[in-house]
Each structure stands twice: as C-alpha cells, then as structure tokens.
N, C-alpha and C positions, 0 to 999 in steps of 0.2 A: 445709702450704703447697702442696706439690706436688699433693696430692689436690685442693685447691680449684682450682688452676690447670687440672688435667685436666678437672674437672667443668665449669669455665668454657669450656674449649675444646670439649668435647662439646656444651654448650648452644649455643654460638655456631655450631658446625657444623650442628646441627639447625635453628636459626633461619635460617641462610643457605640450607640445602636447601629449607626450606618457602618462603622468599622467592623462590628461583629458580623453583620450581614455580608460584608465584603470578604471577611475571613472565612466564613462558612462556604461561600461560593467558590473561592479559590481552592479551599480544601477538597470540596466535592469534585472540582475539575481535575485536580492532581490525582485524586483517587481513581477517577475514570480512566485517566491516561495510563496509570500504572497497572490497573487491573483489567481494563476492557480495551487495551490497545489493539487487540486482534479483531474486535467486532465493532468498535466505535466508527461512526461515519462522519463525514464532513458537516452535514446539517446539525447533528447533535453537538459537535464541537463549536459551531458558530452560535448555537443557542446558549451554551454555557458562557461563551465569551461575551455575548450580548448582555447576559445577566450581570457579569462582572462590570461591564462598561456602564450599565445603568446605575449600579451602586456607586461607582466612581463619580458619575455625573451628579447624583444626589448629594454626595459628600461635598463636591465642589460648590453646589448651590448653597448648602448650609454654611460653608465657610465664607462664601461671597456675601451672603445677606446675614451678617452676624447681628443677633438681637441685642447682645450685651456688649461689653467692652471688647475691642479687638484683641484676639489672642496673641498677636505679634507684640503687643505692648506689655504682656505679662511675662514674668520670670518664674521659672520653676526651681525651687531650692529644696534639697533634702533636709527633712526635719530631724532625722535620726539615722546614724550609720552604725552598723554593728557587724562583727565577724560571725555572729551566731546565725543559725538557720532561722528564717522567718517564714512560718507556715502561711501567714496571710499573704505575703508577697508571692510565695511559691504558688498558692492557689490562684491569686489574681493574675499572674503571668502565665498560668497553665504549665507550670513546671520549667519555665525557661530561666527564671532568676530565683534561686533558692536563698541567696545571701545578698543583701544590699550593702556591700562593703566599699571601702575607700578606693580600691582599684577599679571598680565597676562604674562608679558614679560618673567619671569624666566621659566614658564611652556612651552611656545611656542618656545623659543630659547635655551633651555637646550640641551646639548650634552651628558649628562649622566643621568642615572635613578635618581629618587628621593632618598633622603637619606634612608628613611625607606625601600623602595624596594631594594636598594643596600645592606642594612644590612641583609635583609632576604635572598637575593641571596647568599651572602657570607656565611651565616650560613648553607644553604643547601649544598653549595660546600664543606665546612669544614666537614659536616656530611658525605658526600659521600667519601671524602678523608680518613676519619678515619675508614671506614668500613674494616673489615677483608677480605683479598682476598678470603679465602675459602667461607665465607658467600656470598660475591658478586658473586662468580662463581656458587654457588648453586642457588641463585636467578635468575641469567641469564639462567642457564640450565633449571630451572623450567618454566621460562617465555618462553623460546624457545620451550619447550615441549608443552605448552598450545597453542602457536601460530601454531605449526605444526599440532596439533590435529584439531584446527579450520580450518586450510587450507585443511586438508584431508577431513573433513566433507563438506566443500564448494565444493571441487573438485568432491567428490562422488555425491553430489546433482546435480551439473552441468552435470556430465556424464549421470545420470539417466534422467535428463530433456532433454538432447540432444537425447538420445535413444528413449524416449517417443515421442518427437516431430518428429523424423525421421520415426518412425514406423506407425504413424497415418497420414491419409490424410484428413485434415479438422477436423471435430468434432469427438471426440472419441465415438464409439458406446457402449452403455451400455445395449442393449436389443437385442433379437433374434426374427425376424419376424415369423419364423416357430413355435417357442415355444409359441408365443402370439396367433397365430391362433389355435394351439392345445388346449390351455387352454380355449379359447372362445368356440371351438366346444365341449369340454368336459362339460363345464358349461351349455351351451345352449341346446345341443342335446344329451348329454351323450355319445359322441363318444369316443371310446377307454376305457370306463369303464367296468370292468368285474363284473357281479353280483355275490354275495355270495350265496352258496348253502349248504344244509345240516343242521346240528343242529344250526348253527349260523345264519341261515336265519330268519329274522324277518317277521312275516306275515303282510300283508298290513292292515292298519287300515281303516275301513269304516267310512265315516262321519255319525254322528248321526243326525237324522231328528227331528225337534221339534214336539211336540204334536199338532195334528190337521192339520199338513202340508200335502199337496197333494203329494201322492207317484206316480211316473210315472208307467205306465202300464208295461213297460219292467222290471222295478225294482221289481214290486210286483210279477211278475210271476217267477222271477229267484229264485231258491232254494226251490220251493214249487211244490208239485205234483198236477196236475190238478184234481179238485173235480168233481165227477159225479152228485152230488146233485145240482139241479138248485134252486136258491132262487129267490123269487119275492119280492123285496123291494118296498113297496108303498111309495109314496110321503107323506111327513108330511102334505101336504095341503088337502089330501083326508079325508073324514068324517069317524070317527070311528063308527063301527056298534053299539056299546053299549053307544055311547055318547048321551046325551040328547040334 
C-alpha cells in the first residue's frame, strides 16, 4: 500500500510539474500577443506554439505510461467544506478559488458536463445522426471543394512569393536610371526633342513692351531699314525761340 501511495505521489508531482510548465508557456504567449502584437512575427509565434505543443506531448506521455495506479480509477472527494476564506487554497490556486464552499465543489470536481451542455450536445449528435447520407455526402463534397480551392490559392500565392523573392536581390527596382537622365535632359536642355516644321509650326510670340519703356538699341534696329534723314532732337530744357 505504501508503495502504491509513493508511486501515486511521484506521478502527481510529475503531472503537476508538466502542467506548471504548460501554464507558464501559455501565459508567456498570451503576454506576447497582448503587449508585442505590433512587432511579433510568425516564426516567434510558431516557436512559442511549438513549446506549448512539446509540453502537451510530455504530459500525454506521462499519463499514457502511468507508473502507479491509473488515475481514472481514483475518486476525488472534498475532505472539508467551509464558507470561510482559506488562504492555503487561495495561494495554491493562485487567487482563483478563495473559498471551497458547497456551491463550488460540483463545478470543480465534476467528471461530466453540465446538464444543459450535455442536453445540447445530445441534440446536436441526434441531428447529425438523422441527416440523410446523400445530403451529408453533398455537404462534405462541397466543403472539400472549398478547402481545395483555398489551398490552391494559398499555394499559388506562396509560389509567386518565392519566385519574386528569388528573382530580386535586395530591394525591388521600380525605375530606370537611363530613362530618368533622358527625361531630365529633355526638360532642361531640350535634348532629343524634334521641332515641328511646316503648316503646323507656331510662330514665336514676342513679348509686348509696356508704353514708355526703354527699348534696347539692338531691338529697335532689328526689322527697320536705316533712315538717311538725320534728326536733331533738342532737349526739353532748352528755351523755345517763341517763348516769352
């Protein structure tokens, strides 16, 4: 009897240790999702998920190769119920159960679902069993078709992504340096532009000069024949001969 009790204690200790590791991993993953959701990447998420999966696998192995009596053959009964606050239970459950009272024991020590949940589950199972085989086969075929279509889309997108990632070295180029220089030379110096000739050619527009503005000598002589008549324009400051 003492040997079985020791084996049971060692089994429970191993299960509690694995459960504690699993709880820590899940808490760390939830903390990262809540606080680092803007910078977390997919590989980091997969690493955390793989750690949780390894703890679950270890727990399953411990339960599958039980060293002591099978846990399913044991019954858990409360030794003491009280309405007063129990600090030991509060510390053991990390603040989740402050009082081990009569109304909480059925929820924490039940081995079957609640009656309402069990009735709903039985109703769904009965509905599924009463379905016509042809209708079920059509629904399964349609669901499989949708899943296959989504899988093909994801596979095609992944192939395009891999081809694009393998074809480019670094940042993808979206411009041509030669074309940029040609555009700058055409806009700044007119390089490469062919002027239009013939009837479609528009004569250049000369800028209009405001009245009273000084006309440069070169501009005044262009387009006029030189005159042989010499004029002598006197200054306005000279005295007029007929003035009094």
